[in-house]
C-alpha positions in Angstrom: 0.0 0.0 0.0 2.9 2.3 0.7 4.4 1.8 -2.8 1.4 3.1 -4.6 1.6 6.6 -3.3 5.3 6.6 -4.1 4.6 5.5 -7.6 1.9 8.0 -8.0 4.1 10.7 -6.6 6.9 9.8 -9.0 5.3 11.3 -12.1 4.9 14.7 -10.5 8.6 14.6 -9.6 9.5 13.7 -13.1 7.1 16.4 -14.4 8.8 18.9 -12.1 12.2 17.9 -13.4 10.9 18.1 -17.0 9.5 21.6 -16.3 12.7 22.7 -14.6 14.7 21.5 -17.6 12.4 23.1 -20.1 12.3 26.5 -18.4 15.9 27.5 -19.4 15.1 26.3 -22.9 12.1 28.6 -23.1 14.1 31.4 -21.7 16.7 30.8 -24.4 14.0 30.8 -27.1 12.6 34.1 -25.8 16.1 35.6 -25.8 16.6 34.4 -29.5 13.2 35.9 -30.4 14.3 39.2 -28.7 17.5 39.2 -30.7 15.6 38.6 -34.0 13.1 41.4 -33.4 14.7 43.9 -31.1 18.5 43.4 -31.5 20.7 43.2 -34.6 22.8 40.3 -35.4 26.4 40.8 -36.7 25.4 39.6 -40.2 22.6 42.2 -40.2 24.9 45.0 -39.1 27.4 43.9 -41.8 24.7 44.1 -44.5 23.5 47.5 -43.2 27.1 48.8 -43.3 27.5 47.4 -46.8 24.3 49.2 -47.8 25.5 52.5 -46.4 28.8 52.1 -48.3 26.9 51.3 -51.5 24.5 54.3 -51.3 26.1 57.0 -49.2 24.2 59.8 -50.9 20.8 58.1 -50.2 21.7 57.2 -46.6 23.0 60.6 -45.4 21.6 63.9 -46.8 24.3 66.2 -47.9 24.9 69.6 -46.4 23.9 71.3 -49.6 20.5 69.6 -49.5 20.0 70.7 -45.9 20.7 74.3 -46.8 18.2 74.4 -49.7 14.8 76.0 -49.3 11.7 76.2 -51.4 11.3 79.8 -52.8 8.8 79.2 -55.6 6.0 76.8 -56.3 4.1 76.6 -59.6 0.4 75.7 -59.1 -2.1 74.9 -61.8 -5.7 75.7 -61.1 -8.4 73.1 -61.6 -11.3 75.6 -61.7 -11.8 79.4 -62.2 -12.9 79.6 -58.6 -9.5 78.4 -57.4 -7.8 81.0 -59.5 -9.7 83.7 -57.5 -9.7 82.2 -54.0 -6.2 80.6 -53.8 -4.2 83.8 -54.4 -6.2 85.6 -51.7 -5.5 82.8 -49.3 -1.8 82.8 -50.1 -1.5 86.5 -49.7 -3.2 86.3 -46.3 -0.4 84.1 -45.0 2.7 85.6 -43.5 5.8 85.4 -45.7 3.9 84.2 -48.8 2.9 86.0 -52.0 0.9 84.8 -54.9 1.7 85.9 -58.4 -0.1 85.0 -61.7 2.6 84.4 -64.4 0.4 85.8 -67.2 -0.4 89.0 -65.3 3.2 89.5 -64.2 4.5 88.9 -67.7 2.1 91.4 -69.2 3.0 94.0 -66.6 6.7 93.4 -67.2 6.2 93.7 -71.0 4.2 96.9 -70.5 6.9 98.4 -68.4 9.6 97.3 -70.9 7.4 98.4 -73.8 7.4 102.0 -72.5 11.2 102.0 -72.4 11.4 100.5 -75.9 9.1 103.2 -77.3 11.3 105.9 -75.8 14.4 104.4 -77.3 12.7 104.1 -80.7 11.7 107.8 -80.5 15.3 108.7 -79.5 16.7 106.7 -82.4 14.3 108.3 -84.9 15.4 111.7 -83.7 19.1 110.7 -84.1 18.4 109.5 -87.7 16.7 112.8 -88.5 19.7 114.8 -87.1 22.1 112.6 -89.1 20.1 113.3 -92.3 20.2 117.0 -91.6 24.0 116.7 -91.0 24.4 115.0 -94.4 22.4 117.7 -96.1 24.5 120.5 -94.6 27.8 118.7 -95.4 26.8 118.1 -99.0 25.5 121.6 -99.5 28.7 123.2 -98.3 30.7 120.6 -100.3 28.9 121.5 -103.5 29.6 125.2 -102.9 33.3 124.6 -102.3 33.6 122.3 -105.4 31.8 124.4 -107.9 35.0 125.1 -110.0 35.7 121.4 -110.1 32.2 120.6 -111.1 32.3 123.2 -113.8 35.5 121.7 -115.1 33.8 118.3 -115.3 31.0 119.9 -117.3 33.5 121.4 -119.7 35.1 118.0 -120.1 31.8 116.5 -121.2 30.1 115.3 -118.0 26.4 115.5 -118.2 24.1 117.0 -115.6 22.9 113.6 -114.5 26.5 112.5 -113.9 27.2 115.5 -111.8 24.1 114.9 -109.7 25.0 111.2 -109.4 28.3 112.0 -107.9 26.7 114.0 -105.2 24.1 111.3 -104.5 26.8 108.6 -104.4 28.7 110.7 -101.8 25.6 110.9 -99.7 25.0 107.2 -99.9 28.6 106.4 -99.0 28.3 108.6 -95.9 25.0 107.1 -94.9 26.2 103.5 -95.5 29.3 104.1 -93.4 27.3 105.6 -90.5 24.8 102.7 -90.8 27.4 100.0 -90.6 29.2 101.6 -87.7 25.9 102.2 -85.9 24.7 98.6 -86.3 28.1 97.2 -85.3 28.3 99.4 -82.2 24.7 98.6 -81.2 25.0 94.9 -81.6 28.4 94.8 -80.0 27.3 96.7 -76.9 24.2 94.4 -76.7 26.5 91.3 -76.9 28.7 92.8 -74.1 25.6 93.5 -72.0 24.4 89.9 -72.6 27.8 88.5 -71.5 27.6 90.6 -68.3 24.0 89.4 -67.6 25.0 85.8 -68.3 27.8 86.0 -65.7 25.1 87.1 -63.1 22.6 84.4 -64.3 20.1 87.1 -65.3 18.0 87.6 -68.4 19.6 86.1 -71.5 20.5 88.8 -74.1 22.4 88.2 -77.3 23.8 90.6 -79.9 23.6 88.1 -82.8 19.8 88.4 -83.1 18.6 90.7 -85.9 15.1 92.1 -85.9 13.0 92.1 -89.1 12.7 95.9 -88.6 16.4 96.2 -89.3 15.7 96.0 -93.0 13.3 98.9 -92.7 16.0 100.8 -90.8 18.5 100.3 -93.6 16.0 101.3 -96.3 14.8 104.3 -94.3 18.4 105.5 -93.7 19.4 105.2 -97.4 16.1 106.9 -98.5 16.8 109.8 -96.0 20.3 110.1 -97.5 18.9 110.4 -101.0 16.4 113.0 -99.8 19.1 115.0 -98.0 21.3 115.0 -101.1 18.4 115.9 -103.5 18.9 119.7 -103.2 22.7 119.7 -103.3 22.6 117.4 -106.3 20.1 119.6 -108.1 22.2 122.6 -107.4 25.4 120.9 -108.7 23.6 119.8 -111.9 22.3 123.4 -112.5 25.7 125.1 -112.3 26.4 128.0 -114.7 29.7 127.0 -116.2 30.1 130.3 -118.0 29.7 132.4 -114.9 32.1 130.3 -113.0 34.8 130.5 -115.7 34.4 134.3 -116.0 34.5 134.8 -112.2 36.6 132.1 -110.8 36.6 131.8 -107.0 
């Protein structure tokens, strides 16, 4: 009778031993699970280090990226209502300002257009002054060369030839001034474009030729012919007999 309780008591003792043997094993499994989820194994650290070496720019932001800031954002409206309400909301925020590209471009072109019109008027005035200068120079030149022109008439030169000489001189003066003016203007424009390009500003080039340049050339030559019309007529109408009887 006494052996039955001992036999029955043996299994609990064996169970206790089995539990005591299994407890460290469970603790070891929990520790491994903690290492898998919470800690990092040497192989994982080695792979992470290899990733950092392979992609250093993606892993660490550069100092230049950290110093950058957003200064402009281009927004496209989905509805006309947004085009009215969004700029008001942006302008109501501190440090923000809304600007419509179409309106700002039109305002800039309007401001620049006024300056262009002033420059065109000033250029037209200079052309008229140059035409008057050609007229005065040719008029005095014909007066000083009357004996020479009379000698040409005596040698057989016609009135048209005498007038053509005066017109040719006027065209030569106008063409020389036109070439020098265009070269100087485009040269200074190219220099200005080079200076603006160094400052990363508005691109300007001196190699661009406006279609209005052809009208400028034609107008300048026409003005030269008009300025030389009166001196050429006077040279063609010289009285050879009077000049030979009363030489200057």
